[in-house]
Phi, psi and omega in degrees: 000150178290144177209145180297126181239010180280191181290121182291331180297332177295327179294318178295314180297324180295325181270352177075022178201159177287127176257358177055057182265349186238027175065229187296332180302328183291342182264353184255179181288346180279355179299134183298330180291338176280326185266322183223079185284006179266160179300152180289164178100164185290341179256013186297330183276350183287143177277114184274178177284168178299126184292147178286167178299320180298318181296318178298319180293316181296316181295324179294319178296316180295323178299314181293320176300318180294319182300311186269352176068040180247152179280166181300316181296317177298318182296320178295324178295317177299318181295316179300321179293322180292330177291322182290330184277159178283152181106169178302128186304315182297318180291321178295320179303312182286333174297317179295318181293319181292335183270003173298143182300316181298323179290321179296318177301318178294314181297329179286349181084018181270356177213146183286341180206168179291326176299316179294320178297319179297321179293320177300318180294313181300325182270012172065038175266353186249138177247141172239116185056037176083358181244144180295134173230120183249029179247104184301329184273002181303134181276125179271145176254156179300135178092344178291131182275128178244132183210167174265137179304140182309318183283353181256000188287345181257005178292147189307317185295324178287316180300321179295316181298316180293320181298323185255017185297335181294336180292330188263143178285126178273123187280152187290348182265007176235154177225135184220144174256109184292339181283318182262355182056046176234151179200179182196164171281131179246357179201165177289130178300136179243143179301325182293343180274344188286139182287338179257123181296133181227131178258088185294335181296329179293323180290319178297319179296321181297309183285337179289345179280340186285000000 
C-alpha cells in the first residue's frame, strides 16, 4: 500500500504545530518547528489570505491523518463506520482511531512514535492477551492486556521509549506497568484527553458534503 515517505517534519510545519511524529526529536531543539515554524516551500513565509471553510476542513482532516498515520481510503472507512454507530460521529471516529493497536502501544509509552509502534506490531514484538498480533489496525477493547514480548524488551526502540517515558504525558484512559511493560485501556478515549487539539466537527462537515 502507498504510504507517505517524505520528511515528517514538513507535515508538522504544514499544520503549524507539533504532531510528535518523530519521537524524541520532537522534544529537542533539533525539531524543525523550533527552527523553521513557517510552512514548507518557497512561499511558506508569505502571509496568505484568510483560508476558506473548505481549506480549514481539509487541513484538519489531513492533520488527523498525519497524526494517526492512516491513508485516505482507511480514513474514509473509519468515518463510514463512525456514521453507522450510535453517538456523535466525530467522537466515535476518534474512539476508533485511538483504539488501533499501534496507537495503543504508542499511548502506553512502549514505542517513541506511532511509526515505531506500527513496526513493532508488524515484526511480531507485541502481544495481545499473551498472543502475537501483527495487525496495527486491530481494534483493542477495554481491559485487553497489551505487552512487549519478553525477548523483545531490550531492543533499542523499546529501551529508548521506556527511558524517555517521563517526557510524555500519560493519558487517563490507559494504564501501564513499567516493570513488566504491559498495559491496557481502562476507559473510553475522550477527545478532551488528547494532547493535540482536534476540531472533529470540521472533519464531519467535510465528509458530509460528499
